[in-house]
N, C-alpha and C positions, 0 to 999 in steps of 0.2 A: 571562601576560596576563589581566587581569581583564575578564570579559564584563559589559557593562551589562545589567541585567534589562530585558527588553522589556515586561514586564507581561502577556504572553500565555501561554496554556497549551495544550498539545497532548496528545491521546490517540492513540497509535499502536499498532495491533494487529500481532501477529506481529513483534515488534521486538527479540527477544533476539539476533538475528544477521541477516546478509544485508542485503537492501534495507531492511527495517524499521529495523535498527540504523543504517544509513547515513543514513536520514531523521532518526532521533532525534538523531544526532550533529550534523547540519546545523542543526537547530532549537535544540539546546542551545547550539551555538557562537554563534548570533545572539542568545541571551539568553532564549529561551523556557524555561518549566518544562514537564516532560514526564512523562506516565504511559505506560509501555510494558507490553504484555501478551505472553504466550507460554505454551505448554503446559508447558515444562520449568522448574520452579521454580529449579533450580540454575543453569541457563544464564541465566535472567532476573536472578537475583541478581548474577551476574558482570557482566552488561551494565549493571546499575544502578551498580555500583561503578566500572566503567570510564568511564561517562558522567558520573558525579558524583552521589553519593547526596544531596548538598545541593540538587540541582535536579531529580532524577529519582526516581520511584517505580515499582515493578513490581507487577503484579497477575497472578498465574498462573491459567490456566484455558483451556478450549477455546472458541474463538471462536464456535462455533455454539450454545453453551450460553447460553440467555437469562438465567439467573441470574448467570452470569459477566459478561455484558454489563452488567447492572444494577449489579453490584458494582464493576466497573471504573470506570464513570461516577461512581458514588457516592464511591468512594475518591478519584478525581481532584478532585471538588468539595470533599470534606472536606480534602484536603491543600492545594489551591491556590485554592479558592473560585470556580473558573470552568473552562470548557473551550471555548476559542475555536476550536480546530482539531481535526478528526478525520481521521486517515489510516487508511483501511481497507486494510491490507496483508496480513493473515493469509490464507493460501491453502494448498491441497493439490493434488497431482497424483499419485495413487497407482497409476495404470495407464498403460501404453504399449501401443499396438496399434491395429488397424483398428476404426473405430467400429461396423462391422457386427457385431463380436463383443463389443461393450462390455456388461459386466454392468450391468444397470439399477440395481442396488443401489449399485454404485460410482458411477454417474452421479449418483444422488441424494445420496450423501455429498459429492461434489465440489461440487454446487450448494449444498448446505447450508452448507458451510464457506466457499466462495468468494463466494457471492452473498447468501444469506439472512442470514448473519452480518453482512455489511456493512449491509444494510437495518436489522437490529436495532440495531446500534451507532448508525446515523444517527438512528433514532427516539429512542433514549435520550439522545443529546447534544442533539437538538432540544428535547426536553421539559425537560431539566435546565438548559440555558443558552442555546442558540443562538436559539431562537424569540423570546426577549425581548431578546437582546443581540447577535445577529449572529455572524458567524464564517465559516469556510470548511471544506469537506470535500474531501479528495483521495482518490479511489479508485485503487488500483493494479491495472490490467488487464494487458494483454500484447499484443504484436503478433499473438499467436495468436488474439486476439479480433477482429481486423480483417482477417484473411486466413485462407485454408485452413491447417490445421495438422495435417498427416499424423502419425498415431501418438500425438497428444496431443489427440484430438478432444473428449473430455469437458472437458478444461481449456480448450480454445479456446472451446467453447460457453459455458462459465461466464464467461469473460472478455468475450465478446460481450454476455452478459447484464449484466455489470458496466458496460459502456459505456452500455447503455440505462438501467440503474438511475441512472446519473449524469444522464442527460437528464431522467428523471422527477423526481428530487430537485431538480435545478437549477430546474425549472419550478415545483414546489410550494413550495420554500423561498425563492424570490426574493420581495422584493429583499434580504432580510436576510442570507441565507447563500448564498455562492457554492459551486458544486459542480463539480469538474472531475476528469478521469481522466488518469493517466499510463499509457502503453502501452509498456513497455520491450521491447527485443529481448533477446538472451541476455546476462545479467549474471552475472559470476563470483561465484556463491554456491554453498553446499552444495546448495541446492534445485535448481539448474540444472546441477549437476555432470555428470549423465549426458549432457548435450548437448554437452559439450566435453572431458571428461576423456580424457587421452591423445592428444588431437588438437586442442589449443587453437590452435596455429599455423595449422593447416588451416582450422579454424572461423573464426578471425579474418580470414583472407585473403578471405573473402566480403564483408567489411565495407569500404566505401569509406574509412572513417577508420582502418582497419588494426588494430583491436583490438576485443575484446569489452568490454561495459560493466562498470563497477565500481559498488558501492553508492553511492559518492559522486556519481556521475552522476545517479542518481535522487534523492538527497538534495538536490542543487542545484535540480532541477526542482520538488520538493515545497516547498522553501523559497520559491521564486518564486511558486508558486500559492497559498501561504498568506501572501503579503506584500501590502502596499499597492501594489506595482508591478503587480499583476495585478487591481486593483480593478474593472476593466471586463471581466473574463473569467469566463464561467460557461457550463456545459454543453458544455465542449470536451474533446476527447481530444488530449493532447500526446504524440505518438509520439517516443520517445527511443530511437533504433535504430542509431546510428552510421552511418546512411546506407544500411542494408541494403535498404530498399525501392527505392532508386535502381536496384538491379540488376534490378528487374522491368520496366524500360523496354524499348521495342522496339529491336532492333539490338544 
């Protein structure tokens, strides 16, 4: 099946696998050209080949590295001549445990990777293309950022900050750039494996829709938020959770 070129270009961070890869796949399938980033050059190369090297490029590096941010945006512009959409998906969660015992250096690392890097990429794409030409930004947060998140407190705090970053960017970048957030519940990826490995059926039973998320679920949401169908939506957080929050009701 031949995909008609949409004429649009996306930059997706942390997209060699998992949610980022699912988003890249959704945008490629609708005709976008895409630049994906990731830390592991080998995994990134495999992802580019799987997605289609004729439509996708990869730029390896650490998301919080300002030089990498600049190179990724520059390479996207060189390869495709524009960068309409930015998806900030790169993230880390290196620690589990009570927040009272959280190593502050670890907290700093989490915020640097999960929040500050997203701001950096937004600044870069704004200057390179979006300020004059418009576009959309989608930040990947988490339900951990809109509720208490025992044992992953640093991650939850960073994702709450990502929600507020979305509000700030949506206000400043309007009316030319729309900025929204997706807040997923547990999605079946290597990143989230510790939350369901060996007990997936039990974990899924808590969800009214009867299953955990898959990367394609988030890919579809990101495709919507970067499409003309969402042209009057900005500054919003779209919770994609299989209904898990419904179980917080009374009774």
